[in-house]
C-alpha positions as a Python dict, from the first residue, in 0.01 Angstrom:
ca = {
    (1, 'M'): (0, 0, 0),
    (2, 'T'): (-162, 199, -279),
    (3, 'E'): (-369, 18, -539),
    (4, 'N'): (-485, 149, -875),
    (5, 'A'): (-796, 46, -1066),
    (6, 'L'): (-631, -280, -1172),
    (7, 'G'): (-538, -375, -817),
    (8, 'D'): (-164, -324, -881),
    (9, 'T'): (56, -251, -582),
    (10, 'T'): (235, 27, -769),
    (11, 'G'): (267, 248, -465),
    (12, 'D'): (416, -16, -237),
    (13, 'T'): (767, 120, -191),
    (14, 'N'): (819, -118, 100),
    (15, 'L'): (762, -413, -131),
    (16, 'A'): (1012, -273, -380),
    (17, 'A'): (1266, -236, -100),
    (18, 'R'): (1212, -596, 14),
    (19, 'L'): (1262, -724, -339),
    (20, 'S'): (1582, -519, -369),
    (21, 'E'): (1713, -671, -47),
    (22, 'L'): (1645, -1021, -175),
    (23, 'G'): (1800, -949, -516),
    (24, 'C'): (1729, -1086, -860),
    (25, 'A'): (1898, -1427, -813),
    (26, 'A'): (1677, -1526, -518),
    (27, 'L'): (1367, -1415, -708),
    (28, 'V'): (1470, -1619, -1014),
    (29, 'D'): (1524, -1926, -794),
    (30, 'A'): (1184, -1870, -636),
    (31, 'M'): (1016, -1839, -976),
    (32, 'G'): (1178, -2168, -1078),
    (33, 'R'): (1013, -2344, -784),
    (34, 'I'): (668, -2208, -862),
    (35, 'H'): (658, -2192, -1244),
    (36, 'D'): (811, -2408, -1517),
    (37, 'H'): (859, -2139, -1783),
    (38, 'R'): (1167, -1922, -1834),
    (39, 'A'): (1138, -1598, -1638),
    (40, 'H'): (1494, -1465, -1613),
    (41, 'I'): (1673, -1211, -1829),
    (42, 'L'): (2052, -1194, -1833),
    (43, 'P'): (2229, -880, -1706),
    (44, 'M'): (2158, -558, -1890),
    (45, 'V'): (2314, -210, -1896),
    (46, 'S'): (2189, 97, -1712),
    (47, 'P'): (2272, 470, -1705),
    (48, 'D'): (2274, 425, -1327),
    (49, 'P'): (2328, 61, -1219),
    (50, 'S'): (2260, 153, -856),
    (51, 'R'): (1889, 197, -935),
    (52, 'P'): (1688, -127, -929),
    (53, 'L'): (1366, -136, -1129),
    (54, 'F'): (1034, -271, -1003),
    (55, 'G'): (673, -241, -1113),
    (56, 'P'): (399, -385, -1335),
    (57, 'A'): (474, -398, -1706),
    (58, 'A'): (323, -167, -1966),
    (59, 'T'): (434, -308, -2300),
    (60, 'I'): (512, -173, -2645),
    (61, 'A'): (590, -420, -2923),
    (62, 'Y'): (841, -311, -3187),
    (63, 'M'): (868, -442, -3541),
    (64, 'P'): (1111, -386, -3830),
    (65, 'C'): (1018, -69, -4018),
    (66, 'R'): (793, -83, -4324),
    (67, 'D'): (679, 231, -4500),
    (68, 'D'): (358, 70, -4623),
    (69, 'V'): (231, -33, -4278),
    (70, 'K'): (-23, 207, -4128),
    (71, 'Q'): (114, 180, -3776),
    (72, 'S'): (447, 320, -3888),
    (73, 'S'): (286, 664, -3914),
    (74, 'E'): (181, 663, -3547),
    (75, 'S'): (409, 843, -3307),
    (76, 'F'): (581, 689, -3006),
    (77, 'A'): (355, 905, -2787),
    (78, 'H'): (47, 730, -2927),
    (79, 'F'): (175, 388, -2820),
    (80, 'F'): (315, 518, -2490),
    (81, 'Y'): (-19, 652, -2369),
    (82, 'Q'): (-200, 346, -2495),
    (83, 'A'): (41, 125, -2299),
    (84, 'V'): (42, 309, -1966),
    (85, 'G'): (-331, 385, -1960),
    (86, 'K'): (-501, 601, -1699),
    (87, 'F'): (-279, 485, -1413),
    (88, 'P'): (84, 522, -1529),
    (89, 'S'): (242, 584, -1189),
    (90, 'G'): (479, 308, -1081),
    (91, 'R'): (462, 112, -1404),
    (92, 'V'): (757, -22, -1601),
    (93, 'L'): (762, 64, -1971),
    (94, 'V'): (882, -251, -2149),
    (95, 'L'): (1001, -226, -2511),
    (96, 'S'): (1056, -535, -2726),
    (97, 'S'): (1351, -548, -2966),
    (98, 'G'): (1166, -576, -3298),
    (99, 'G'): (1446, -811, -3402),
    (100, 'Y'): (1714, -542, -3360),
    (101, 'P'): (1850, -544, -3003),
    (102, 'D'): (2153, -334, -3109),
    (103, 'V'): (1940, -45, -3239),
    (104, 'S'): (1825, 256, -3036),
    (105, 'H'): (1461, 234, -2920),
    (106, 'G'): (1448, 573, -2751),
    (107, 'G'): (1641, 845, -2575),
    (108, 'G'): (1628, 1122, -2322),
    (109, 'T'): (1373, 1336, -2505),
    (110, 'K'): (1122, 1068, -2603),
    (111, 'L'): (1149, 891, -2268),
    (112, 'S'): (1107, 1208, -2064),
    (113, 'R'): (740, 1104, -2062),
    (114, 'V'): (841, 824, -1824),
    (115, 'A'): (948, 1083, -1565),
    (116, 'N'): (660, 1320, -1640),
    (117, 'H'): (402, 1056, -1552),
    (118, 'G'): (579, 893, -1258),
    (119, 'L'): (663, 555, -1409),
    (120, 'A'): (915, 342, -1223),
    (121, 'G'): (1133, 320, -1533),
    (122, 'V'): (1212, 147, -1859),
    (123, 'L'): (1321, -203, -1959),
    (124, 'A'): (1429, -212, -2324),
    (125, 'D'): (1534, -513, -2529),
    (126, 'G'): (1730, -269, -2743),
    (127, 'R'): (1970, 18, -2692),
    (128, 'L'): (1889, 361, -2551),
    (129, 'R'): (2041, 700, -2627),
    (130, 'D'): (2137, 994, -2403),
    (131, 'F'): (2242, 810, -2087),
    (132, 'H'): (2332, 1142, -1924),
    (133, 'Q'): (1976, 1269, -1971),
    (134, 'L'): (1823, 943, -1855),
    (135, 'R'): (2024, 965, -1531),
    (136, 'E'): (1894, 1318, -1476),
    (137, 'H'): (1533, 1210, -1529),
    (138, 'G'): (1560, 1003, -1211),
    (139, 'F'): (1391, 678, -1314),
    (140, 'A'): (1555, 335, -1348),
    (141, 'A'): (1646, 232, -1702),
    (142, 'W'): (1788, -101, -1815),
    (143, 'C'): (1867, -187, -2176),
    (144, 'R'): (2113, -357, -2414),
    (145, 'G'): (2356, -66, -2406),
    (146, 'E'): (2396, 296, -2508),
    (147, 'S'): (2359, 409, -2868),
    (148, 'T'): (2443, 731, -3047),
    (149, 'R'): (2242, 675, -3365),
    (150, 'W'): (1865, 717, -3399),
    (151, 'G'): (1694, 386, -3475),
    (152, 'G'): (1362, 507, -3613),
    (153, 'D'): (1450, 398, -3966),
    (154, 'T'): (1510, 41, -3849),
    (155, 'V'): (1241, -41, -3591),
    (156, 'M'): (901, 108, -3516),
    (157, 'P'): (651, 77, -3233),
    (158, 'Y'): (375, -147, -3364),
    (159, 'A'): (134, -237, -3081),
    (160, 'A'): (78, -147, -2716),
    (161, 'N'): (-55, -338, -2418),
    (162, 'V'): (12, -677, -2577),
    (163, 'S'): (222, -977, -2483),
    (164, 'I'): (577, -946, -2615),
    (165, 'E'): (892, -1155, -2645),
    (166, 'F'): (1184, -1008, -2452),
    (167, 'A'): (1520, -1188, -2463),
    (168, 'G'): (1346, -1524, -2483),
    (169, 'V'): (1093, -1443, -2209),
    (170, 'C'): (720, -1382, -2256),
    (171, 'I'): (608, -1060, -2086),
    (172, 'T'): (238, -979, -2061),
    (173, 'P'): (93, -646, -1948),
    (174, 'G'): (68, -641, -1569),
    (175, 'D'): (352, -888, -1508),
    (176, 'Y'): (584, -758, -1238),
    (177, 'I'): (934, -669, -1349),
    (178, 'F'): (1235, -660, -1119),
    (179, 'A'): (1577, -569, -1255),
    (180, 'D'): (1910, -493, -1095),
    (181, 'S'): (2276, -524, -1191),
    (182, 'S'): (2258, -905, -1190),
    (183, 'G'): (1971, -932, -1439),
    (184, 'A'): (1593, -920, -1447),
    (185, 'V'): (1300, -1144, -1360),
    (186, 'V'): (941, -1144, -1484),
    (187, 'I'): (681, -1242, -1221),
    (188, 'P'): (315, -1309, -1308),
    (189, 'S'): (98, -1065, -1113),
    (190, 'Q'): (-101, -1339, -941),
    (191, 'S'): (222, -1503, -820),
    (192, 'L'): (398, -1195, -682),
    (193, 'H'): (348, -1259, -311),
    (194, 'R'): (405, -1635, -346),
    (195, 'V'): (733, -1564, -521),
    (196, 'L'): (832, -1315, -252),
    (197, 'E'): (768, -1569, 24),
    (198, 'M'): (956, -1838, -168),
    (199, 'A'): (1249, -1603, -225),
    (200, 'R'): (1271, -1546, 150),
    (201, 'K'): (1279, -1923, 195),
    (202, 'V'): (1555, -1952, -65),
    (203, 'E'): (1754, -1682, 112),
    (204, 'G'): (1713, -1865, 446),
    (205, 'E'): (1827, -2194, 293),
    (206, 'D'): (2133, -2026, 144),
    (207, 'S'): (2224, -1878, 482),
    (208, 'S'): (2200, -2225, 639),
    (209, 'F'): (2416, -2376, 364),
    (210, 'I'): (2680, -2109, 422),
    (211, 'K'): (2694, -2201, 792),
    (212, 'E'): (2727, -2571, 705),
    (213, 'I'): (3005, -2500, 454),
    (214, 'R'): (3196, -2292, 709),
    (215, 'S'): (3192, -2586, 949),
    (216, 'E'): (3313, -2841, 694),
    (217, 'E'): (3636, -3024, 762),
    (218, 'I'): (3884, -3127, 497),
    (219, 'P'): (3775, -3485, 405),
    (220, 'F'): (4127, -3627, 362),
}
């Protein structure tokens, strides 16, 4: 396991593999037994649905565009590097919707930085452009769908490394994100290993229930 300055297990590929084996549903069930708040995100779209996404969140908050707001003059790169910090490898870039989940929040050119700096991928509460380029970049990307139109006149990056709202879920920097074709789950960093152990328990219980169901007799 490789840890960065924040103690994140960003280099733990074995952990990512174990989470993938368990799947999102078991992790969501496990979160529900440990925490009371909503932690699940309904299924999203990916340029390559075979690639699950896992890592600690680096957040960028989007807002509706205003030409009189100072932050609107800052480039995406400014917020990207502020979000990922000195240890970008293995992180998940999380983009809030800014109130416009059907608008593009980035594409193959802008998000090439994700590949350049070894992030695990992107989770966007909006649409993304250039799915063919995103596939070629090699990281996992999950979003609301593909877009062809630039969205920079509708939403703008506003703040980095802050708590954001994402599809009704609160995501704070450092939360662990897991996403696959069935949806996504947000796991507080301090609860990661507890949730993993609980998910294994959930999986074991489900296996036992399946055996019981197979042995059931028709009751009439």
